[in-house]
N, C-alpha and C positions, 0 to 999 in steps of 0.2 A: 503493499499500500504505499510505499515512498513515493510513487509517481502518482498518487491520487490527485494532487492539487493540478499537477501539470496536465493530466487527463482531463480534469474537469474544465480548466482553461481552453485546451484546444478543441473539446466536444463543444464549448459554449461558442467559440468562434466560429467552428464549422456551422453549426445552427444559425448563427446569427447571417452569415453569409449565404445561407440555404434558405433564410426566410422562415424558418421553423421555431415553434415556440417550445418544442419539447427536446431534451438532451439526454443522451443515455451514455453513461461512462461508468466503468468499474463495476457493471453489473445492476447499476442503478439507473433509474430514470427519474427525471425533473421535468415538471410542466410549469414554465412561465406563463405570468398573467399578460405581458406585453413587451415589446420591445424594448421599452424604457427600463424595465426591471432587468432586462438581460443585460442592457449596457451598464447599469449600476453594479450589477453582479461581476462584470468583466473588470470594470475598474477597481473595485476592491481586490480582486485576484492580482490584477498587475501591480499592487502595492505590496506583495507577497515576494520576498527575496526569490524564492525557489522559482516563481513565474518571471519576475524581472530579470533575473539573472539568466534566465534561459534566452530571453528575447534581446538581451543586451541593455546593459544600464549605460545611460549617457551619464558622462562626468565631466564637468566643467572646472577647469584650472585658472585662477585669475593671473593675469600678468599684471606686476606691480613696477612701476617705474618711478624714479625721482625726477625725470626728465632729463637726465644727463646721458649722453650717448658717448 
């Protein structure tokens, strides 16, 4: 079950892309009320490091300069 979050995220993305409100993953079936609810769950899953690490986390490194070259 270590991949359950990744599986849930991928199944949710596939369902959104296919216009389906029902998602099946890891032997479980989930039926969402509407697309807005699916997007909200997708956004929450993207906050999980196991999911965001899989799709690439953007990192920003500030450049600090005193104006002297």
